[in-house]
N, C-alpha and C positions, 0 to 999 in steps of 0.2 A: 504494500500500500504506500502511495506517495506521502511525503511529509505533509503534515497539516499545518506546518509553520509557514510564515510568510515574512519577508522583509518589507520595510516601508521607506518611502522617500523622506527627504528632510522636511518638506512641507507637512506631510502627514504626521511625522513625529512631532513637529512643532505644535500642531493643533492638538495632538494627544497630550502634550505637555501642558497646554493651556487648560484643557479639561481637567487634568489631574490637579493642577494648582487651584482651579476654581472649587473642585470638590474638597480639597484639603482646607482651603480657606473657610468654606462654609462649615465644615466639621469643627475646625479649630475655634471659630467664632462661637459656635453652639456651646462649646464647653465652658465659655466665659460668661454666658448670659443667663444660665440657670443658677439656682441656689446651690451652694456647696462649692467644694474645691474643683479644680479642673479634672482631677482623677475621679472624683465622685460623680461629677457630671458626665464624664465619658462612660463610666460604668452604667449609669442610668440610661444613656443613649444607646449603648450596645445591646440593650434588651430588645430593640426594635429591628425588624427585617429591613426597614428603610435605611437604617444606618449601616447594616451589613452591606447592602447594595451600593451605597455611596462610598464606603471604605474600599470595597472591591473595585469600583470604578476608578477611584483615586490611584490605587496600587497598580491596576492593570494598565491604565493610560500612562502612568509614570514609567512603568516597565517598558512599554512600547516606545515612549519618548527617549528612553536611554539607548534604544537600538536593539532591545531584546525582542524575541518572538513569542507569540501567544497562539495556542491552538485554536482551530475553528470551534471546537466544542466549548472551550472556556468563553470565547467571545459570544457565541450564540446563547449560552446559558445566562451570561451576565446581561446581554441585551434584553432577553426575555424577562429576567428578574426586574430590571429597571422599568420595563414597560408595564409589568404588573404592579409595581410600586406606584407608578403614576396613575394608572387606571383605577386601582382599588382605592387609593387615597381620594381622588377627585370624585369618584362615583359613589363611594360608600362612607368614607371616614371624615371627609372635610366638613360635612354639615355639623359635626359635633366638636370641631377643632377650630378655634378662633385665635390664632397667634397674634401678638401685638409687637410693635417696635422692631428690634433687630431679629427677634424670633420669627417675625413674618418674612423677613428677608431670607433667613436661612431655610425656612420652610419652602420657599419658592425654589431655592437651589436643590434641596433634597428631593423634592417631589416633581419638579418640572424641568429646570434648566439642565441639571446633570443627566437625568434620564434621556431627555431629548437630544442633548449633545452627544452622548455616548452612542445612542442608537443611530443618529445621523452619520457619525464617524464609521460605525460598523457597516452600515449600508453602503457607504461611499468607498471605503478603502480596503475592506477585507476581500480576499479572493472569492470566486464563485463557490457557493456552498456545495457540499456533497449531497447525496440523497438525504432528504429530510429525516427519514427514519434512523439514519446513522447518528444523528445528533440529539435525538429525543432523550436517550438515557442521560446525557450530560445536562440537558435542560432541566430534568427532574431532580437533579442533585440538590440545588439550593432549597427548594421548598421542603423536601424530605429532611434535609439537614437541619433547617430551622425548626421544623416540627419537633424533631428530637430535642433540640436545644430548648424550645419553649416548654416542653414537657418537664425536662430536668429543672429548668429555672423555676417553673411553677411549683414543682414538688418541694423545692428547697426554700422558696421565698413566698409562695402564694400569689405571685404577681403573674398575670397573663396579659401580654401586650395587646392582643386582639381578641375580640369576642368570639371569633370563630375557632379559636384555639384554647378557649377557657374550659379546661377539663372539669372542674367542679360543677360548672353550670351545664355543660353539655352531657356529661357522663361518658363512660368509655366508648360505647358504641358510636355515639354521635361525634366524639372526638376523633376516632379512627376514620369515620366516614368523611368528616371535615378535612382531615389531612389527605385522604385519598382524592377527594374532589379537588382540593387545591393542587395536588400534583398533576391531575388530569388537566386542570385549567391551564397550568404552566405548559404542559405538553401541547395543548391546542394553540395557546398563544404563541409558543415557539414555532410551531408548524406554520402558523399564519405569517409570522415575521420572516421565516425562511422562504416561504412562497413569494412574499413581496420582494425579498432580496434576490431570489432567483429571477423574477421578472425584470428587475432593474439590471441585473448582470447580463441577461439576454439582450436587453435593449442596448446596453453599452457595447456588447459584442457586435450587434448588427450595425450600430453607428460607426464603430471602429472599422468594420469590414467595408462599409460603404465609403468611408473617408479614404481608406487605402485604395479602393478601386478607382475612386475619382482622381486620386493623386497620380 
């Protein structure tokens, strides 16, 4: 099987670096505007899947900016996770969340700007995707991993970041169903994003072929 890694141009790496810096800046700022010390605030933030996704975006974009390579599976999984973060927040959670001041600024970065920037970079600069089915297992890793984390965190602290992962309220059956539905939702969202990427890549190929023929 051919390597899943890809190199990137200087412009692509520079844009990745800007995305990484923006994600880092928003995360760093968030640790200073909540009550408690920076470490306490970071610990509280790390309970949320949104923060997981933004930390991952910061690290992966920074890794690419340094000239390193990232597999298609990691990129597709993170693009899907960030799309779900934005979609679930604005469709389900935002009605009960009303940040103010600087918290409102960081909220926009966490739920809108970083997800949109990462997904746009992924669509524009990563190589054509393999078969969609080949990447679905990687796409399902983040929700399943977070589900396990949420369970352990809840067992030790009694805190559940999201109502659809609240074990005491849901009970075991509904908790397991909720995690399964979430994983399936990620798989479907990932498949949709990969299909969109495939369409864009095919259009690029056609345009490149036409330009070469015309030249």
